[in-house]
C-alpha positions in Angstrom: 271.5 186.6 250.1 273.4 183.4 249.8 277.2 183.1 250.2 278.3 179.8 248.8 281.2 177.7 250.0 282.7 175.6 247.2 284.2 172.7 249.2 285.3 170.0 246.9 283.4 171.9 244.2 283.4 171.1 240.6 280.8 173.1 238.7 280.0 175.5 235.9 280.2 179.2 236.3 277.4 181.4 235.0 277.9 184.2 232.4 279.0 187.5 234.0 276.0 189.3 235.5 274.8 191.3 238.4 276.4 190.3 241.7 274.4 189.9 244.9 275.9 190.5 248.2 276.1 187.3 250.3 275.5 186.6 253.9 278.3 185.1 256.0 278.9 181.6 257.1 277.3 179.6 254.3 278.1 176.0 253.6 279.5 175.2 257.0 278.5 171.9 258.6 279.9 172.9 262.0 277.5 175.5 263.5 274.1 175.3 261.9 272.6 177.2 264.9 275.5 179.4 265.8 274.7 182.4 263.6 271.8 184.7 263.2 269.7 183.6 260.3 267.6 185.6 257.9 264.3 184.6 256.3 264.8 182.8 253.0 263.8 184.7 249.9 260.5 183.8 248.3 260.3 181.4 245.4 258.2 183.6 243.2 259.3 184.8 239.7 259.3 181.4 238.0 257.2 181.0 234.8 256.0 177.5 235.6 256.1 174.7 238.1 256.5 171.0 237.3 256.1 167.9 239.5 253.5 169.8 241.6 249.9 171.0 241.0 250.8 174.6 241.4 253.3 177.2 242.7 254.9 176.7 246.1 255.7 179.4 248.6 258.2 179.2 251.4 255.4 179.3 253.9 254.1 176.0 252.4 257.4 174.4 253.5 257.5 175.6 257.1 258.4 172.7 259.4 260.6 171.0 256.8 264.2 171.2 256.1 264.3 172.5 252.5 267.1 171.9 250.0 267.0 174.2 246.9 268.9 172.8 243.9 269.9 175.5 241.4 270.5 173.6 238.2 270.3 173.6 234.4 269.6 170.6 232.3 272.7 170.7 230.1 275.2 170.8 233.0 277.1 167.5 233.7 277.8 168.6 237.2 274.1 169.2 237.8 273.4 165.7 236.5 276.1 164.3 238.7 274.4 165.5 241.9 271.0 164.1 241.1 271.8 160.7 242.6 272.9 162.5 245.8 269.6 164.4 246.0 267.6 161.1 245.5 269.7 159.5 248.2 269.0 162.3 250.6 265.2 162.2 249.8 265.2 158.5 250.6 267.1 159.0 253.9 264.9 161.9 255.1 261.5 161.1 253.6 259.4 162.9 256.2 261.8 165.7 257.1 263.4 167.0 253.9 261.8 168.6 250.8 263.9 169.1 247.7 262.9 171.9 245.3 264.7 172.1 242.0 265.2 175.7 240.7 266.0 175.4 237.0 267.9 178.5 236.1 268.9 178.2 232.4 272.1 178.7 230.5 270.9 178.0 226.9 267.8 179.6 225.2 266.3 176.1 224.7 266.5 175.6 228.5 264.1 178.5 229.1 261.3 176.5 227.6 259.1 174.7 230.1 258.6 171.8 227.7 262.4 171.2 227.6 262.5 171.1 231.4 259.5 168.9 231.6 261.3 166.3 229.4 264.5 166.6 231.5 262.4 165.9 234.7 261.1 162.8 233.0 264.4 161.8 231.5 266.3 162.2 234.8 263.5 160.7 236.8 263.3 163.5 239.3 260.9 163.0 242.2 260.6 166.6 243.5 259.0 169.9 242.4 260.9 172.0 239.9 260.3 175.6 239.1 261.2 177.1 235.7 263.3 180.1 236.7 263.5 181.2 233.1 264.5 184.8 233.8 266.8 183.8 236.7 264.9 185.9 239.1 265.1 183.3 241.9 268.7 182.7 241.1 269.6 186.4 241.5 267.4 186.8 244.6 269.5 184.0 246.2 272.8 185.4 244.9 273.7 182.2 243.1 276.7 182.3 240.7 277.3 178.8 239.4 275.7 175.5 238.6 275.0 173.4 240.5 274.4 175.3 243.8 272.5 173.8 246.7 271.0 176.0 249.5 269.5 174.8 252.8 266.6 176.4 254.6 265.7 175.4 258.2 262.4 174.4 259.6 261.5 178.0 260.4 262.0 179.1 256.8 265.4 180.7 257.5 268.5 180.5 255.3 271.3 178.3 256.6 273.8 178.5 253.7 274.8 176.6 250.6 277.5 174.8 248.7 278.4 174.8 245.0 279.6 172.0 242.7 279.5 168.3 243.1 280.9 165.8 245.5 279.2 167.4 248.6 276.9 164.6 249.7 278.6 164.1 253.1 278.5 167.8 253.9 274.8 168.1 253.0 273.9 164.9 254.9 275.6 166.2 258.1 273.9 169.6 257.8 270.5 168.1 257.2 270.8 165.7 260.1 271.7 168.6 262.4 268.8 170.7 261.1 266.4 167.9 261.7 267.7 167.5 265.2 267.4 171.2 265.8 263.8 171.2 264.5 262.9 168.4 266.9 264.5 170.2 269.8 262.7 173.4 269.0 259.5 171.5 268.1 259.4 173.3 264.7 259.8 170.1 262.7 256.7 168.8 260.9 257.1 165.1 260.0 253.9 164.8 258.2 254.8 164.0 254.5 254.1 166.6 251.8 252.7 165.1 248.6 253.3 166.4 245.2 251.9 165.6 241.7 254.8 164.0 239.9 254.9 164.0 236.1 255.9 160.3 236.0 252.4 159.4 237.2 250.8 161.2 234.3 253.3 160.8 231.5 254.5 157.2 231.5 257.4 155.5 229.8 255.0 153.2 228.0 256.7 153.7 224.6 259.2 151.3 222.9 262.0 153.8 223.5 262.4 156.4 226.2 264.8 159.2 225.6 267.2 157.2 223.3 270.6 158.9 223.5 272.8 157.3 220.9 272.4 154.9 217.9 274.9 152.8 216.0 274.1 151.3 212.5 276.2 148.5 211.1 275.5 148.0 207.4 277.8 144.9 207.1 275.9 142.9 209.7 272.5 144.5 209.0 272.2 145.5 212.7 271.1 148.6 214.5 272.0 149.2 218.1 270.0 151.7 220.2 270.9 153.1 223.6 267.4 153.2 225.1 268.8 155.4 227.8 265.9 156.1 230.2 264.7 152.5 229.8 268.2 151.6 230.9 268.7 149.0 228.2 270.3 148.4 224.8 268.0 147.4 221.9 269.3 145.5 218.9 267.3 145.3 215.7 268.0 144.8 212.1 268.2 148.0 209.9 264.4 147.7 209.2 263.6 147.9 212.9 262.9 144.2 213.6 263.9 143.1 217.1 267.0 140.8 217.4 267.8 141.2 221.1 267.4 143.4 224.2 270.0 143.7 226.9 268.9 145.0 230.2 265.9 144.5 232.5 264.6 148.1 232.1 265.5 149.0 235.7 268.6 151.0 236.5 271.5 149.1 238.1 274.9 147.6 237.4 274.6 143.9 236.9 276.6 141.7 234.6 275.4 138.4 233.1 272.8 137.3 230.6 271.0 140.0 228.6 267.7 139.2 230.4 269.0 140.0 233.8 271.8 142.5 233.1 271.3 146.1 234.2 272.5 149.5 232.9 272.0 153.0 234.1 271.5 155.6 231.4 273.5 153.9 228.6 274.7 156.3 225.9 277.5 155.8 223.3 278.0 152.6 221.4 280.9 151.0 219.5 281.1 147.7 217.6 284.2 145.5 217.4 283.2 142.3 215.6 280.6 140.6 217.8 281.4 142.7 220.9 279.4 145.8 221.4 280.8 148.4 223.8 278.4 150.6 225.7 279.1 153.8 227.6 277.1 153.1 230.7 277.0 156.8 231.7 275.6 156.8 235.3 277.6 153.7 236.2 280.7 155.6 235.0 281.7 152.4 233.1 282.1 150.9 229.7 280.3 147.6 229.4 281.0 144.9 226.8 278.1 142.9 225.2 279.0 139.6 223.7 276.4 139.5 221.0 276.9 135.7 220.3 276.7 134.6 223.9 274.2 137.1 224.9 276.1 138.3 228.0 277.2 141.6 229.5 280.5 142.2 231.3 282.6 145.2 232.5 285.2 146.4 230.0 286.4 149.6 231.8 285.7 151.6 234.9 285.1 150.6 238.5 281.4 151.6 238.7 282.3 154.6 240.8 282.8 158.2 239.6 286.3 159.5 239.6 286.3 163.2 239.9 289.9 164.4 239.2 292.3 162.7 236.8 294.8 165.6 236.4 297.4 163.4 238.2 296.8 160.5 235.8 299.4 161.0 233.2 299.5 157.5 231.7 297.0 154.7 230.8 296.0 152.2 233.5 294.3 148.8 233.5 290.8 149.4 232.1 288.9 147.6 234.8 290.5 149.4 237.7 290.7 152.9 236.3 287.8 155.1 237.4 285.8 156.9 234.7 283.5 160.0 234.8 280.3 160.0 232.7 281.5 158.5 229.4 279.1 159.8 226.8 280.2 158.5 223.4 282.5 155.8 222.0 284.3 155.4 218.7 286.7 152.7 217.5 289.5 153.6 215.1 291.8 150.7 214.4 292.5 149.0 217.8 291.8 152.2 219.8 288.5 153.1 221.3 288.1 156.8 221.9 285.8 157.9 224.7 284.1 161.3 225.1 284.6 161.6 228.8 282.1 164.3 229.5 282.5 164.4 233.2 286.3 165.0 232.9 286.0 167.4 229.9 288.5 165.2 228.1 288.9 162.7 225.3 290.2 159.3 226.5 291.5 156.3 224.6 291.4 152.6 225.3 293.8 150.1 223.8 291.5 147.2 223.0 294.4 144.7 222.8 296.2 145.8 226.0 293.0 146.6 227.9 294.4 149.9 229.1 292.7 153.3 229.2 293.6 156.9 230.0 293.4 160.5 228.9 294.2 161.3 225.3 293.5 165.0 225.0 292.3 167.8 227.3 293.7 169.1 230.6 290.4 168.4 232.5 289.3 172.1 232.8 286.1 173.0 231.2 286.5 175.6 228.4 287.3 175.9 224.8 291.1 176.2 224.1 293.1 174.9 221.1 296.7 173.8 221.3 298.7 170.6 222.0 296.6 167.7 223.0 297.1 167.9 226.8 297.1 171.7 226.9 293.8 172.0 225.1 290.5 172.3 226.8 287.1 170.7 226.1 283.7 171.4 227.7 281.6 168.2 228.2 282.5 166.4 224.9 279.5 164.3 224.0 279.8 163.0 220.4 282.6 161.5 218.3 283.2 160.8 214.6 286.3 160.2 212.4 287.6 160.1 208.9 290.3 157.7 209.9 292.9 160.4 210.3 291.2 163.0 212.5 288.8 162.7 215.4 285.8 165.1 215.4 284.2 166.0 218.7 280.8 167.5 219.4 281.9 169.7 222.4 278.5 170.4 223.8 278.9 173.1 226.5 280.8 175.4 224.2 278.5 174.5 221.2 281.5 173.6 219.2 282.9 171.0 216.8 286.6 170.3 217.5 289.2 168.4 215.5 292.3 166.4 216.6 294.6 163.8 215.0 293.9 160.2 216.0 297.7 159.3 216.1 298.3 161.2 219.3 300.4 164.0 217.7 299.6 167.5 216.7 297.0 169.9 218.1 293.4 170.3 218.9 291.6 172.8 216.6 288.2 174.3 216.6 286.1 174.2 213.4 283.1 176.2 214.8 282.3 177.5 218.3 283.6 180.4 220.3 282.9 179.9 224.0 280.9 178.7 226.9 278.3 181.5 226.4 278.5 181.9 222.7 275.6 180.0 221.1 272.6 180.4 218.8 271.3 179.2 215.5 273.4 180.7 212.7 274.8 179.2 209.5 278.0 180.7 208.1 281.7 180.1 208.1 284.0 179.5 211.0 283.7 182.0 213.8 280.3 183.3 212.4 278.6 179.9 213.0 276.5 179.4 216.1 275.2 176.1 217.4 273.3 175.3 220.6 274.6 172.4 222.7 275.4 170.0 219.9 275.6 166.4 221.1 276.2 164.3 218.0 278.4 164.3 214.9 278.9 161.9 212.0 281.4 161.8 209.0 279.9 161.4 205.5 281.5 161.9 202.1 284.1 164.4 203.2 281.6 166.4 205.4 280.4 166.3 208.9 276.8 166.0 209.9 276.1 167.7 213.2 273.2 167.0 215.5 272.6 170.6 216.7 270.6 169.3 219.6 269.1 172.3 221.3 268.2 173.8 217.9 266.6 170.5 216.9 268.3 170.6 213.5 270.8 168.6 211.5 273.6 170.6 209.8 276.4 169.9 207.3 279.8 171.2 208.2 282.8 171.2 205.8 285.9 170.5 208.0 288.2 172.2 205.4 286.3 175.4 204.7 284.5 175.4 208.1 281.3 176.3 206.3 278.2 175.2 208.2 274.7 174.9 206.6 271.4 173.7 208.0 270.4 170.4 206.3 267.1 169.4 208.0 264.8 170.8 210.6 261.4 172.2 209.9 257.7 172.3 210.6 256.6 168.9 209.5 256.9 165.6 211.4 258.1 163.6 208.4 258.8 164.0 204.7 261.1 166.7 203.3 260.7 169.2 206.1 260.9 167.1 209.3 260.7 168.3 212.8 263.2 166.8 215.3 263.2 167.1 219.0 266.7 167.4 220.5 268.5 164.8 218.3 271.6 163.6 220.1 273.0 160.5 218.2 273.9 159.9 214.6 275.1 156.9 212.7 275.4 155.9 209.0 274.7 152.8 207.0 275.4 153.6 203.3 273.3 156.7 202.4 270.9 156.2 205.3 271.5 158.3 208.4 270.0 157.0 211.6 269.1 159.7 214.2 268.4 159.2 217.9 265.6 161.8 218.1 266.0 161.8 221.9 263.1 163.9 223.2 260.7 162.4 220.6 261.4 158.9 221.9 262.1 157.5 218.4 264.7 156.7 215.8 264.5 158.7 212.5 265.9 157.5 209.2 267.2 160.1 206.7 267.8 159.2 203.1 270.7 161.5 202.3 270.2 161.3 198.6 266.6 162.5 198.7 266.4 164.2 202.2 263.3 162.2 202.9 262.9 161.4 206.6 260.9 158.5 208.0 260.4 157.2 211.6 261.8 153.8 212.1 258.9 151.3 212.7 260.2 149.1 215.6 258.8 145.5 215.4 258.7 143.4 218.5 260.2 146.0 220.8 257.9 146.5 223.8 258.5 148.9 226.7 260.0 147.2 229.8 257.7 146.3 232.8 257.2 149.2 235.2 260.1 149.7 237.7 259.7 148.5 241.2 261.0 151.8 242.6 261.0 153.7 245.8 258.6 156.6 245.6 259.2 159.8 247.5 256.4 160.6 249.9 255.4 163.5 247.7 252.6 162.9 245.3 249.9 165.6 245.1 249.8 169.0 246.5 
């Protein structure tokens, strides 16, 4: 039904499947009324609806311009367009309705509970349907994530566009469709109201979707990226609060810890009394002076840079644009960056304050070879033994290996491709992970946070043998249950785990395999955000 124009598109292709014939003239912002339009397909076939009291039909949306966002929660490109959608919702509060159609890639993403947590984590303010079997996806003829489709005020298809970086196109199209609806007197400007999860499931917990954690045994400090509270929490290794940087509201503000702002902070790296933070949605690396209690910019401009294939040498850190830095790791005087949005590994010289690509050609896939000929797919976790860098390459469910000295090749330890995933122990090519986001080096082995399988696994980098270590039916003790663990860090024989979807930090005694939940002391949730609320709160 839907033909998609990929103007300025950067996105993820779906696995090969049935093709649907498309209609003509989709994605154009020139003639929204110039072609004959067909009725939009129905939205039935989903297994559950979120952020609304019940299923929504196209007839319920008559009189509104409708934007359908086909997404999947793992996809960095889908995550990148969420701010665009929020901006459009704010600009057209009475005229536009956004509907998220979650069409999964991974098995874990078919589960309504996984999507529910993603809706909360990414603070979505519109209804989302769990299109677990991709019935709506196929009905609309979608072939890649993200894809956005527009429907006019009479319930007829206008067209669509795939990839990210299309805000201006969508804005112009929506403005024309609103004007058209006013002229035809088909526009209904009475707000629709939906039942949002955020009003029933609050962020009133000490941590809210913590993405990464960093333990420093020498200084007896633990650093936590309290990601959806948009702050960095510092405790001692027993969980007692030492400091908190960030107000708890998203933003990009330097200065004292109490007034500084972050937006979805992730990876952490410590250099003396300077803590570096991958400020993911701000596309920046921030520096926390732990003695002075202040925050400053270390790298990035605060704006997303979408294509670095022309950048063949390092540039000044503070004027070089970044793209969703997800993890950080310091080896010597080099800070490595898992640049998830560019599908690359970057490196920052901490003395020269220069940053640039270190490995990967910027195209999303799994490919071994010389550093700049290799390909990564949303690298999200880093570890090192001092000689090699190990990468949790999430979208290909792989663990990659490359030398830290800038010579040699990228190799794959486990992982086979964008659509090869599962939960299978074994050796080399027989191993299957599912969207692994974290990795740590311990006693000659790698510990992998197999995120979507909610397990921890040991991987021998020499033999490539991978075995499940932890993950079971009990909340604590010797058979613990994790919920999408994403960050790992070691202090002696203790492994600290950012148990992201459980909103907590777990501590694993590697000698006994006993798992406990870190009891945070003095860490309170931030005050509620003073936020704009979409005119959609209970259908």
